[in-house]
N, C-alpha and C positions, 0 to 999 in steps of 0.2 A: 131584253126579250128573249124567250126561248121558243124555238120551233122544233116540234117532234114529229118525225115521219114514222108512223106506227105501222110497219109492214107486217110484223109477226104478232102483234098485240102485246109485245114485251112491256110497253110502257103502262099498260093496264095493270101490271103486276108491280109497278114501282111508284114511288111518291116523291122523288127528289125534286121534282119541278113544281110541286103544288103550292109552294110559298112564293113563287115567282110569277111574273106575267108570262103567260105562255099561250101558244096556239098548237093544237094537236091536229096533224093531218091524218085522216083515216085512210091509209093506203093499203089496208088489208085485202082489198079486192083488186088491186092493180096486178095484172099478170105481165109476164115477159120482163121481169125486173130482177129476179133473184140470181145473183152471180153475173148475169148478162142483162143488158138493157136494149130491148128491141125498139124500133123506131116509134111505134105507137105509144109504148110506155114512156119513152123519153119526151115525146111531145106533150103527153098528159102531165107528167111531173114538172116539166118546165113551165107549163101554163099555170099549174098549181102554185109553184114558187112565185111566179110573177104576179099572180092575182092576190096572194095572201101573205107571202113572206117578204123578207128583205135581207140584203146581204149582211148588214151591220147588226148581227145577232149571234147567238149560239144555236147551232142546228144539230139536233140529235138524229142520227141516220139509222138507228137500230143495229142490226148485226153487220159484221164486216162484209157480208154478202151484198150489201147495198152501198159500199163505199164509193162506187162510181157515181153516186148522186152528187158527190163533191164537184165532179166535172161540170155539172149544170150550174152550181153556185158560182164557179169561176167565170162563167159567161156573163155574170152580172157586173164584173169588174171592168171598168173602162179607163184605167190609168195604169202606168207601169207598176209592177209589184213583184215580190218574191213569194214563192210557195214554200211553206215549212210543214213537213209531214212527219209525224211520229208513227212508225209502223214496223212490224216485224218483217214485212215483205216490201219489195221495191215498187210493186204495182206498175211496173214498166214492161210487162211481158205481153206482147200483142197476141190477140186471140187467134186460134187456128181457124176461126170461122170468118176471117176477113176483117173488115173495119168495124165490126160490132163492138160497142163499148162494153167493157167488163170491169169488175172490181179489181182485176189484175192488170188492167191496161190504161186506166183513166189518167194516170200521171204522164204516161208516154203520149197519150192523145193530146193532153194539154201542152206538153212540150212541143209537139209538132204543129199544133193548130192555133194556139192562143197568142195573138200578136202582142199582147201587153205583158206576157209572162217573161221576166228577166232570168232569174235563176231558181233552181229547185234544190231544197235541202231536205234530205231524207235521213232521219235520226233514228238509230236503234235497229236498223234492218239486219237480219242474220247474214253473216258473211257468205254463206252458200248461195243465197239469193243475189247478193251483190256480184259475186263471181259469175253467175249465170246471166247477168243483165248486160245487154248489148250496149248500154249507155254508161258503163262503169268507168270509162276513161274520158268522159265528156266534161269540159271545163265549166259548163253551165249547170251541171248536176253534181251535187256534193253529197257524199255519203259520210256520215260521222256517227260516233258513239254518243256525243253530246253536242249541244248547241254552241258551247264555247269553242270546241275544236273545229266546228264548222266555219268559224270566222264570218259570221253573218254581217253583211253590210247594212247598217241601220238607216241608211239614207232613203231606202225605199220601204213602203209599207208592206205588210205580209198578209197573206191568207193562211190561216193555221188549221191543219187537219190532224186529228188525233184518232188513231185506231188503237183501242185498248189491248189489242193482241201484242203490242210492244211490251206489255207488262209480263213479268214472270208468273208462272202458275202458282207461285206461293201467295200471290195477291188475290187471284180468282181465276176461274176457267172461262175463257171465251169459247166460241165455236170454231176457232182456227188454231193452228199451231202457234205457239207463243214465243216471245223473246225472253230477255233476262233482266229487263229494267225493273227496279223496285218502284213502288208508288211514291215514296219520298223523293226519289231522284226525279221522276217525272214531274212531280209537283214543283220542285225547285227549278227545273228547266222552264216550265210554263210561267212561273212567277218572274223569272228573268226576262222572258219575252214580253210579258204584260207590262213590266216596268221600263223596258228599254226601247221597244219597237211599237210603232203605230200598227194596230191590228185592224184590218178591214172587215174580217168576219172569221168565225170559228165553226168547225164542225167536229163532232165526236161520234164514233161508232165503235163496234166491237162487243156488242151485247152477247150474252150466253144463249144457249138453246132455250127455246120457250118453255120446255118441260123441266128445266134445271132450276128449281125454285131456290136451292141453297145459293148457287152462284148468281142468280138474279138479285138476291138480297145483297150479296157482296158488291155486285156491280152498281146497284142503287146507291150504296154508300160512297163508292168511288165517284160516281157522277156528281153527287153532292159536293164532294171535296173539289172536284174540278170546277164546278160552278163558282164556288167560293173564291177561287183564285181570281176570277174575273169580275167579282161583284163590284169593284170600284170603277171598272171601265165599262160595265155592261150597258150603261145608259149613255155612254159616249161613243161606242163603236156603231 
């Protein structure tokens, strides 16, 4: 099952999901959620997820500006787990506005508040962001170029989060600065996880600007390839 959070109407311009069972959340009128999530938006989106969604699915979160929605899905997990994130950024920088949840702080928030979260694996983050991260010497948080180097313990299930800004601009342009990973490398990494590890749930974000039709088309094709990786387990997770 696919769940799509349509904040910017981006998915109205794509069709990768139309041959699958899916539910589209019309979140275009939700305010207080772009980049940062205020309390009212968080309560609405959490109720939306609990009423219509489920953890064991693939969740599309629109642009990387909404990556903090991943934090709400983590709250559906009630067993020990590891978090695996593909992202050009660490998403572990606390907001200057206090405890407000943001797309740049959601992993740090999960680290500090989620009782069932064991270890965090961040794959593909830029070295400059890792160096600036206050958690970069923490034994529970592993930064790596690929999942093999990360030495992931397969005894615990994982929640998998993919921000497509981890990909090189040679693949497509997202609306954030991007990493150096190629699409074939990302696909091989995700196939490895799908084959080796029990996956509790998956989310994918990193869509282009809503007015960038060329890259929206490229992103649509990438989304289709990512779905195909998990087609064999889609009805198991």
